[in-house]
Each structure stands twice: as C-alpha cells, then as structure tokens.
C-alpha positions, 0 to 999 in steps of 0.5 A: 605932897608927901606927909612929914612922917613919910619924908622922915622915914623914907628920904635916906633911900631912893634907888636900888632894890630893898635887898639883893636877890642873894641876900639872907635878909631877903625872905623875911623883909619881903615877907613883911612887905607882902603881909603889910601891903596886903593888910593895909590895902584891905584896911583901905578897902582898895582892890589891887587894881585901885591901888595900882591906879592910885600908886602908879605901880602896875597891878602885876607888880603889886600881885608879885609883891603881895605874894612875896615873889618880887624883889621891889625897888625902894622908889616903888615902895615909897609910891605904894606907901604914899598911896596907902597913906602910911609911912615907908617904915609901915611896909617893912616892919614886922607885922607882929612887932611888939614895939612899933617904934623899933624896926631894925630891918635891912632896907637896902643892901648894895652890890658889895658884901657888907654895904647896907642900910638898916632902918633902926626906929621911927618917931613922929616929929611935930616940929623937927628932928635934931641930930647930935654927935656926942663923945663922953670920955670915961667918967663923964656924966651929962644930966639932961633936963626933962623934955616937953611932953611928946618929945623922944630921943633915939640913940645909936652908939658906935664906939664904947658903951653908953649908960643911959639913966632913965630915972634910977634905971640904967640902960647899957647900950654897947657899940652897934646897938640903939635905943629909943625912949620917951624923954619926958622923964628924968634921964642922963647920960654917962660913961662907966667904961674905960674908953670914950663913948661915942654916939648919935643922939636924935632929938625928936621934937 
C-alpha cells in the first residue's frame, strides 16, 4: 500500500506523460527527474536492475530516465517513487531547491496549448488536509487562531490580492501566486485591495 504522503502528492495525475515532447518545460523537469532518480537510487543502494525489478519499470526505461532522454509517464514515476520509498514530488523537484516544501513544477501538459498541471507545494499530513475556498471583500479581515504545532497552510490566490499577516509581517499574494507557511504562529488574512480576493486555503493537519 502506498504511504499517505505519496497519495497526497501523486493522486491528481495518473495518465499521460510528465510533459509533452514539444514543451518548453521538458528539459528542466526531465533533468530534475534524471538527477533525482539517480541520486535516490544510489542512496537506496540499488542497481538499475534491482530498481527495475522492484518497481516493475524496465531497466531500459530507467537508463533512459537517468540519462534525461526519455519522456516518462506519470504512472511510471509513481512506480519508481514507490519503489524508492519517496513521494512523487521528490522526483520532480529541483535538487537544489532551498525550500523543500515549495515545488512549482509543471507535472503534466496536455495536447492543447495552455492545458497543464503544476505541483505547487507539498506538506506531510499527520491526520488530514482540509481544502477551503475563501472570498474576502475589500476591507474584510479574518483573524485566525494560532494552530497546533505541526500544522501548516497552503494558499493559492486566483482573484484579487490577499494580504497574509504572519505576526506583524505582511505577505502580499497576488492572483496566480501561492504561499505556504507554518500556522503555529499568529496569522490573519485581509483584503487591502479594491476588488474581492478569492483564494484556496489548504489546512494541513
């Protein structure tokens, strides 16, 4: 059975390739996959043959993946991640990312230009993840309570501009931007703009 963290990060995608062959994101994402699979395989002390047997992915495919030469399906990456006992996000994230919770990588691109899925961030949930849709009208303020230790929140704004207060430090999140933070601290949400601020708020418990 797949671990909970892998379920949470991998379930939105099950078919098609990680990116289309003509995608401009292909080179960087496949390079991340190449470096991460090779690094994690070595860390697990597995040969390519051993990983192929454990994952059910052919050795020829693994060789091509590690060389960055093969466009790989999302289902295949799920199998490789499970065999390496890591999350899907660990395979596509930039190896030198300074913030491991922030990913912001294209994980799928469709056949029609503009169709895509972007894995924005990740968090380990002990119990559950709540997904909320919020709308704050201009001038509205929502003072949130300090959450329990270990909780975090993920915010994605899709209309307007949200001001997130962490203590006395404001974070301005515009439409199309996202932010993740540890919520075991004073925090509040407000709309300082002239139009409604609409956002998705994931509470990771």
